C-alpha positions in Angstrom: 27.3 78.2 16.4 30.1 76.0 15.3 30.9 72.5 16.8 34.0 73.9 18.4 32.0 76.6 20.2 29.4 74.0 21.2 32.2 71.9 22.7 33.6 74.8 24.6 30.2 75.6 26.1 29.6 72.0 27.0 33.0 71.8 28.7 32.1 75.0 30.5 28.9 73.6 31.8 30.5 70.3 32.8 33.2 72.2 34.7 30.6 74.3 36.5 28.7 71.2 37.6 31.9 69.5 38.7 32.9 72.4 40.9 29.4 72.7 42.3 29.5 69.1 43.3 33.0 69.2 44.8 32.7 72.4 46.8 30.3 72.9 49.7 30.0 76.6 49.1 28.2 78.1 46.1 30.0 79.2 43.0 30.4 83.0 42.7 30.1 85.0 39.4 33.9 85.4 39.5 34.3 81.6 39.7 32.1 81.2 36.6 34.1 83.8 34.8 37.4 82.0 35.7 36.0 78.7 34.4 35.1 80.5 31.1 38.6 82.0 30.8 40.3 78.7 31.6 38.3 77.0 28.8 39.1 79.7 26.3 35.6 81.0 25.9 35.6 84.4 24.2 33.6 87.4 25.3 31.4 86.7 22.3 30.8 83.2 23.6 29.9 84.4 27.0 27.6 87.0 25.5 25.8 84.2 23.5 25.5 82.2 26.7 23.8 85.1 28.4 21.5 85.5 25.4 20.5 81.9 25.6 19.8 82.2 29.3 17.5 85.2 28.6 15.7 83.2 25.8 15.2 80.2 28.1 13.7 82.4 30.9 11.5 84.3 28.5 10.2 81.1 26.8 9.6 79.6 30.3 7.6 82.6 31.4 5.4 82.3 28.3 4.9 78.6 28.9 3.9 79.2 32.5 1.4 81.8 31.4 -0.4 79.0 29.5 -0.1 76.5 32.3 2.6 74.3 30.6 4.7 73.8 33.7 6.4 70.6 32.3 8.0 72.4 29.4 8.6 75.6 31.5 10.6 73.5 34.0 12.7 72.0 31.2 13.5 75.5 29.9 14.3 76.8 33.3 16.6 73.9 34.0 18.6 74.9 30.9 18.7 78.5 32.1 19.9 77.5 35.6 22.6 75.3 34.0 23.9 78.3 32.0 23.7 80.8 34.9 23.5 79.0 38.3 24.2 82.3 40.1 21.1 84.1 38.7 18.3 84.0 41.2 15.6 84.9 38.6 15.6 81.4 36.9 15.8 79.6 40.2 12.9 81.6 41.5 10.8 80.9 38.4 11.8 77.2 38.6 10.5 77.1 42.2 7.3 78.7 41.1 6.8 76.3 38.2 7.4 73.3 40.5 5.0 74.7 43.1 2.3 75.2 40.5 2.8 71.6 39.2 2.7 70.4 42.8 -0.6 72.1 43.5 -2.2 70.5 40.5 -0.6 67.1 40.6 0.4 66.6 44.3 3.7 65.0 43.4 6.1 65.2 46.4 9.1 65.6 44.1 7.7 68.8 42.8 7.2 70.1 46.4 10.7 69.2 47.3 12.1 70.8 44.1 10.1 74.0 44.7 11.5 74.2 48.2 15.0 73.6 47.0 14.9 76.1 44.2 13.3 78.8 46.3 15.9 78.3 49.0 18.7 78.5 46.4 17.2 81.7 45.0 16.9 83.2 48.4 20.6 82.5 49.1 21.4 84.6 46.1 18.7 87.3 46.7 17.4 87.2 50.3 14.4 89.4 49.6 13.1 87.7 46.4 9.3 88.0 46.8 8.4 85.1 44.5 10.7 82.7 46.4 9.5 83.9 49.8 5.9 83.4 48.6 6.7 79.8 47.4 8.2 78.9 50.8 5.4 80.6 52.7 2.7 78.8 50.6 4.3 75.4 51.0 4.9 76.0 54.7 1.2 76.9 55.2 0.1 73.9 53.1 2.3 71.6 55.3 0.6 73.0 58.5 -2.9 72.3 57.2 -1.9 68.9 56.0 -2.4 69.4 52.3 -0.7 67.5 49.5 -1.8 69.2 46.4 -5.4 69.2 45.4 -4.9 67.1 42.3 -6.6 67.6 38.9 -10.0 66.6 40.0 -9.8 69.0 43.0 -8.6 71.8 40.8 -11.5 71.3 38.5 -14.0 71.3 41.4 -12.4 74.4 42.8 -12.5 76.1 39.3 -16.2 75.1 38.9 -17.0 76.5 42.4 -15.3 79.8 41.6 -17.2 80.1 38.4 -20.5 79.4 40.1 -19.7 82.0 42.8 -18.9 84.5 40.1 -22.0 83.8 38.1 -24.2 84.0 41.2 -22.6 87.3 42.2 -23.2 88.7 38.7 -26.8 87.6 38.7 -27.3 89.3 42.1 -25.7 92.5 40.9 -27.9 92.5 37.8 -31.1 91.8 39.8 -30.2 94.5 42.3 -29.5 97.0 39.4 -32.8 96.1 37.7 -35.1 95.8 40.7 -33.3 98.0 43.2 -31.8 97.2 46.6 
């Protein structure tokens, strides 16, 4: 992409952020298209922006699959900046912050998860992932949790492995020796 195209895209993003900060209501897709036209973005430029959005989301999904929430969050923030009206990236961002909160217990991650899930639900009220994030965090608040931390996560994982091994041994013994 040329420097001129990069500048147009940067101007587009700055304009979107400015409008979001100035107005109390959320931007619509038509608002975003209007900004793009005002800045002189071509249909090809908009198509490239959509492609970048898909790449950020796909990369973030892969990173989340391998437990790399930090990098997934960075990718999803880029996706949300490109397409703030798409609930998918907001929902994934909520999920990534929730996962990071469960492991690390950082209140900022909890707050970010709640905010992103709420924004996603404003765009898509029946989004199951965002509903799950809000439900899990609401339940966690009721029981007074605050993330289990890395040590707690390791203890929980060890317990699950022990239970699985014990169950496997019982099934094998039952198979060999009978009920």
